[in-house]
C-alpha positions in Angstrom: 224.0 -107.2 28.4 225.7 -110.5 27.7 224.0 -113.8 26.3 224.8 -115.3 29.8 223.6 -112.8 32.0 219.6 -112.5 31.5 218.4 -116.1 32.5 217.6 -116.7 36.0 219.7 -118.7 38.2 217.8 -122.4 38.8 216.8 -121.8 42.8 215.6 -124.4 45.3 211.6 -124.5 45.3 211.3 -124.5 49.0 209.8 -121.2 48.9 209.1 -118.1 46.5 211.5 -117.5 43.4 213.8 -114.1 44.2 211.6 -112.6 41.2 208.4 -113.0 42.9 209.6 -110.8 45.9 210.8 -107.8 43.6 209.3 -104.6 44.2 207.6 -102.9 40.9 210.5 -100.8 40.4 213.1 -103.5 40.4 210.9 -105.7 38.1 210.4 -102.9 35.7 214.5 -102.2 35.7 214.9 -105.9 34.7 212.1 -105.9 32.4 213.8 -102.9 30.5 217.2 -104.9 30.4 215.6 -107.8 29.3 213.3 -106.0 26.4 216.5 -104.0 24.9 217.9 -107.5 24.8 215.3 -109.2 23.2 215.1 -106.7 20.6 218.5 -106.7 19.7 218.4 -110.6 19.6 215.4 -110.7 17.2 216.5 -108.0 14.9 219.9 -109.1 14.4 219.2 -112.9 14.1 215.7 -113.2 12.4 215.3 -111.6 8.9 211.4 -111.4 9.7 212.1 -108.8 12.4 214.8 -107.0 10.6 212.3 -106.4 7.8 209.2 -105.4 10.2 211.6 -103.2 12.0 213.3 -101.2 9.3 209.8 -100.9 7.8 208.5 -99.5 11.2 211.2 -96.9 11.3 212.6 -98.1 14.5 215.8 -99.8 16.0 216.9 -101.9 18.6 219.1 -98.6 20.2 215.5 -96.8 20.2 214.0 -98.9 23.1 215.0 -96.5 25.9 212.1 -97.0 28.4 209.1 -99.9 28.4 206.9 -97.4 26.9 208.8 -97.6 23.7 207.4 -101.1 23.3 204.2 -99.5 21.6 206.5 -98.3 18.8 207.0 -101.9 17.8 205.2 -103.9 15.5 202.9 -106.7 16.2 203.5 -110.4 15.4 200.6 -112.9 14.6 199.8 -116.5 14.3 199.8 -115.6 10.7 203.4 -114.7 10.7 204.4 -118.0 12.2 202.4 -119.8 9.6 203.7 -118.1 6.9 207.3 -118.6 8.0 206.8 -122.2 8.8 208.9 -124.1 9.7 211.6 -122.3 11.2 211.8 -118.9 9.5 211.3 -116.9 13.3 214.0 -119.1 14.7 217.1 -117.0 16.4 219.5 -119.6 16.7 221.2 -122.2 14.4 219.0 -125.2 14.2 221.9 -127.3 16.1 221.0 -125.3 18.8 217.6 -126.4 19.1 216.7 -129.2 21.6 212.8 -129.5 21.1 210.5 -128.6 18.7 207.0 -128.2 19.2 203.7 -127.4 17.1 200.3 -126.8 16.6 197.5 -129.3 15.8 197.2 -127.3 12.7 193.2 -127.8 12.8 192.4 -123.9 11.7 194.9 -123.8 8.9 199.1 -124.6 8.7 200.5 -125.5 11.7 202.6 -123.0 13.8 206.1 -124.4 14.9 208.1 -123.2 18.1 211.9 -124.6 19.1 213.7 -124.2 22.4 217.4 -124.3 23.4 218.4 -125.9 26.4 218.6 -122.6 28.1 215.0 -122.3 27.3 213.9 -125.5 28.2 215.2 -124.5 31.6 213.7 -121.7 32.2 210.4 -123.2 31.0 210.9 -125.8 33.9 211.7 -123.6 36.2 208.4 -121.4 35.5 206.1 -124.6 35.4 207.6 -125.5 39.1 207.1 -121.6 40.2 203.5 -121.9 39.0 202.8 -125.3 40.5 204.3 -124.2 43.9 202.0 -120.8 43.3 199.1 -123.0 42.8 199.9 -124.9 46.4 201.8 -128.0 45.2 204.7 -128.9 47.5 208.1 -130.9 46.7 207.7 -134.5 47.6 204.0 -134.4 46.2 202.8 -137.2 43.4 201.4 -135.4 40.5 199.0 -137.0 37.9 199.6 -135.2 34.5 196.5 -135.8 31.9 197.5 -133.2 29.7 198.4 -134.7 26.1 201.8 -135.6 25.5 203.4 -135.2 21.9 203.5 -132.0 19.9 201.2 -130.0 22.3 203.4 -128.0 24.7 201.0 -129.1 28.0 201.8 -132.5 28.5 206.0 -132.3 28.3 205.8 -128.8 29.4 203.9 -130.0 32.7 206.3 -133.3 33.1 209.5 -130.9 33.4 207.8 -128.7 35.7 206.7 -131.0 38.0 210.0 -132.8 38.3 211.4 -129.8 38.7 209.6 -128.8 41.7 210.9 -132.2 43.2 207.3 -134.0 42.7 206.7 -137.8 41.5 205.0 -137.4 37.9 202.6 -139.7 36.5 202.8 -139.3 33.0 199.1 -140.4 32.4 198.6 -138.1 29.0 195.1 -137.3 27.9 192.2 -140.0 27.1 191.3 -143.3 28.2 189.4 -142.0 31.1 188.5 -145.4 33.0 192.7 -145.7 33.5 192.7 -142.1 34.8 190.1 -143.1 37.2 192.0 -146.5 38.4 195.2 -144.7 38.2 193.9 -142.0 40.6 192.6 -144.6 43.1 195.6 -146.8 43.1 198.7 -144.3 42.8 197.0 -141.9 45.2 198.3 -138.5 43.7 198.1 -135.3 45.7 197.2 -133.2 42.8 196.4 -133.4 38.9 197.2 -131.3 35.9 194.3 -131.3 33.1 191.8 -128.9 31.3 188.9 -128.2 33.4 186.5 -129.9 31.2 188.3 -133.1 31.2 188.5 -132.7 35.0 184.7 -132.4 34.9 184.7 -135.8 32.8 187.1 -137.5 35.4 184.3 -136.7 38.0 181.6 -138.0 36.0 183.4 -141.4 35.2 184.0 -141.7 38.9 180.4 -141.2 39.5 179.2 -143.4 36.9 181.7 -146.0 38.2 179.5 -145.9 41.6 182.5 -143.9 43.1 182.5 -141.0 45.1 184.8 -138.2 43.3 185.2 -136.5 46.7 186.9 -139.4 48.0 190.1 -139.3 46.1 193.5 -138.2 47.2 193.6 -135.1 45.2 193.9 -131.7 46.9 194.9 -129.5 44.1 193.9 -129.3 40.2 195.9 -127.1 38.2 193.9 -126.5 35.2 194.1 -124.5 31.9 194.6 -124.8 28.0 191.1 -123.8 27.7 189.0 -120.5 28.9 187.2 -121.2 32.1 184.9 -119.6 34.2 184.5 -119.3 38.3 181.2 -121.1 38.1 183.4 -124.2 36.3 185.8 -123.4 39.5 183.0 -123.8 42.1 181.8 -127.2 40.1 185.2 -128.6 40.1 186.0 -128.2 43.9 182.5 -129.1 45.2 182.5 -132.3 43.3 186.1 -133.6 43.9 186.7 -131.6 47.4 189.9 -129.9 46.3 191.2 -126.6 45.0 191.3 -125.6 41.4 193.9 -123.5 40.2 194.3 -121.4 36.8 197.4 -122.2 35.0 197.9 -120.2 31.5 200.0 -120.5 28.7 200.6 -120.6 24.8 203.0 -122.7 22.9 203.9 -119.4 20.9 205.1 -117.8 24.0 206.2 -120.5 25.6 203.8 -123.1 26.9 202.1 -123.7 30.4 203.5 -121.4 33.2 203.6 -118.0 31.3 200.9 -117.0 34.0 199.7 -119.0 37.3 196.8 -118.2 40.2 198.0 -118.2 43.7 196.2 -120.6 45.8 195.8 -118.5 48.7 193.6 -115.3 46.5 192.5 -117.8 43.3 191.9 -114.2 41.9 193.7 -114.6 38.6 196.8 -115.9 37.0 199.9 -113.5 38.1 202.1 -113.0 34.7 205.7 -113.9 35.3 206.5 -110.5 34.3 210.5 -111.2 34.6 210.2 -113.5 31.6 207.1 -111.8 29.7 205.6 -108.5 29.0 202.0 -108.2 28.7 200.0 -105.3 27.3 196.1 -105.1 26.6 195.0 -103.4 23.3 191.8 -102.2 21.8 190.2 -103.4 18.7 192.5 -100.4 17.2 195.7 -102.3 18.5 196.1 -99.5 20.9 197.2 -100.0 24.2 194.5 -99.6 27.1 195.1 -99.0 30.7 194.9 -101.7 33.5 191.3 -102.8 34.4 190.2 -102.4 30.7 189.3 -105.1 28.5 190.8 -105.8 25.4 193.1 -108.3 23.4 196.3 -110.0 25.2 199.5 -109.2 23.9 202.9 -110.8 24.9 206.8 -110.2 24.2 209.3 -112.6 25.4 212.0 -111.2 27.6 214.2 -114.0 27.9 213.5 -116.6 24.8 216.6 -117.7 22.9 215.4 -119.6 20.2 211.9 -118.2 19.1 211.9 -114.6 20.7 207.9 -113.2 20.0 207.7 -109.2 19.9 204.3 -107.9 20.7 202.4 -111.3 19.7 198.6 -110.8 19.3 197.1 -114.0 21.8 193.7 -113.3 20.5 192.5 -113.9 23.9 190.3 -111.5 25.6 190.9 -110.1 29.3 192.1 -107.7 31.2 195.1 -106.6 33.5 194.9 -106.0 37.1 197.7 -105.2 39.9 199.5 -108.4 41.7 197.9 -109.3 44.9 199.4 -112.6 46.4 202.6 -111.7 44.4 202.5 -107.9 44.2 204.7 -107.0 41.9 203.6 -109.4 38.9 200.1 -108.4 37.5 197.4 -110.3 37.0 195.1 -111.1 34.2 191.2 -111.9 34.6 189.5 -114.8 33.7 190.1 -115.2 29.7 186.6 -114.3 28.1 187.6 -116.1 25.1 189.3 -115.8 21.9 188.2 -112.9 19.5 188.5 -115.4 17.0 186.2 -117.8 18.6 183.6 -115.1 19.5 179.9 -115.8 17.8 178.2 -112.3 16.5 174.8 -112.9 16.6 172.5 -110.3 15.0 175.0 -107.5 16.2 175.7 -109.5 19.9 179.2 -110.8 21.0 178.6 -114.3 22.7 181.0 -116.6 24.0 180.7 -119.9 25.0 182.0 -119.2 29.0 178.8 -117.1 29.1 176.8 -119.7 28.6 178.9 -122.1 30.5 178.6 -119.6 33.5 174.7 -119.3 33.1 174.2 -123.5 33.0 176.3 -123.6 35.9 174.0 -121.4 38.0 171.1 -123.8 37.3 171.2 -126.7 39.2 168.7 -129.2 36.9 171.0 -128.6 34.4 174.7 -129.8 33.5 177.9 -128.1 32.1 177.8 -130.6 29.3 176.3 -128.5 26.2 177.3 -128.0 22.7 176.7 -124.6 20.6 175.2 -125.2 16.9 175.4 -122.3 14.6 173.3 -122.3 11.6 171.7 -119.9 9.0 167.9 -119.5 8.8 167.8 -117.3 5.3 169.9 -114.3 5.7 170.1 -114.4 9.8 172.1 -116.8 11.7 170.5 -118.9 14.6 172.5 -120.4 17.5 171.1 -123.7 19.2 172.1 -124.5 22.7 172.1 -128.3 23.3 172.2 -129.4 26.7 171.9 -132.0 29.0 169.8 -132.2 32.3 171.1 -133.2 35.8 171.0 -136.7 36.6 167.4 -137.8 38.2 166.0 -134.5 36.9 162.2 -135.1 36.0 160.7 -134.0 32.5 158.6 -131.0 34.0 161.6 -129.7 36.0 163.9 -130.0 33.2 161.8 -128.3 30.6 161.3 -125.6 33.1 164.9 -125.3 33.9 165.3 -124.7 29.7 163.1 -121.9 29.8 165.0 -120.4 32.8 168.3 -121.0 30.9 166.7 -119.3 27.5 165.6 -116.4 29.2 168.7 -116.2 31.7 171.0 -115.8 28.1 168.6 -113.4 26.5 168.7 -111.4 29.6 172.4 -111.6 30.6 174.3 -111.7 27.0 171.4 -110.1 25.3 171.2 -112.8 22.5 168.3 -115.0 21.7 169.1 -118.5 21.0 167.4 -121.6 20.7 167.8 -124.4 23.6 167.2 -128.2 23.3 167.1 -130.7 25.9 169.1 -133.7 25.1 169.8 -137.3 26.8 172.3 -137.4 29.6 175.5 -139.1 28.3 174.6 -138.1 24.6 176.7 -135.1 24.2 180.6 -135.6 23.5 182.8 -135.3 26.4 186.3 -133.9 26.8 189.0 -135.9 26.2 191.4 -132.6 26.6 190.3 -129.8 24.9 186.5 -129.4 24.8 185.0 -128.7 21.4 182.1 -126.7 22.6 181.1 -124.5 19.1 179.5 -126.6 15.7 179.4 -124.0 12.7 176.8 -125.2 10.6 176.2 -122.7 8.3 
């Protein structure tokens, strides 16, 4: 297959992309062709992959069917850090048209780059994702994802324009200004993290404005795990449809997968560009429907091909619904490196969020403080009561909250009610866990 045959020709977005209407057989045939190209591309152009494949005793010609992907070695975030900045780049530096990087808050930053073809593919896929979300050409989209080295802002921006929409490049933060521009510009849709959309709704209410009275019809939310309970909260408070967009910079950025507004049953992976797997703790593939770690192999990426990249996200794969050939991922439970192991019980912030949102007297504004008492870890949940909730009702709700966590999660935690507005609000990605050990 030649270099110029694998990327899609850009399509007008008046309807579905042709790949969205493929049969599963057609899609898997295309995936195999693109997987074979990607493996050869990485092996021949990235010394890291040459070495890894040779050590595993596998060559590009050994990939004869999709199942052969299980023979390939994994790639991890640590591999990107060890090869910082451009050790995994498969093209000459002069062919790069953009560079993105992680924040580096948990270690050495990870760097990814894009050729012009990569950027075109990315814009197409975000446009495809927005269309699946219910956004339509001619709409105005308020983009509150952060601009800069983070992939969210610029990735969303290009897709908004590619779809034929007007973009308001607001970026994150400055919430009062967000409220003003949503009122003044009357956008049809918003893109941001779910926690920040909740902050925006709170800001409307604090200003004496009805969050349900805006022009917004659709919210395309991602960049952090969130629950269906949070979706319900956002939809009720803002009178819109909240749809999940999934992505990560190591694979591309936003637009790797997206929910369809007509079903809202988990993001469909755009499998003509990304081959997903789920693996267990032994790194063995598991069947669709079984939970494990999500792994991706890029199928069309030129600059930074990724072979079996371990995302650390915990989820499961399910058959496609609104896009039948493209499998769906369930809501992300969390990251296996963000999981709290409390006296032998696995605890995720999303579990706490779901329980909190089911108790009307409490809000979804909470933080988790992990500390150590002697040889044992302790978890304290600090949470705000709802506006207008009296002290007695709030105390009773806190008891219900504590008991519900013990029953549904299996962990005994402390609960502390704090004053309304005292906990940090999201300005983009929300930090839930504070490790005080």
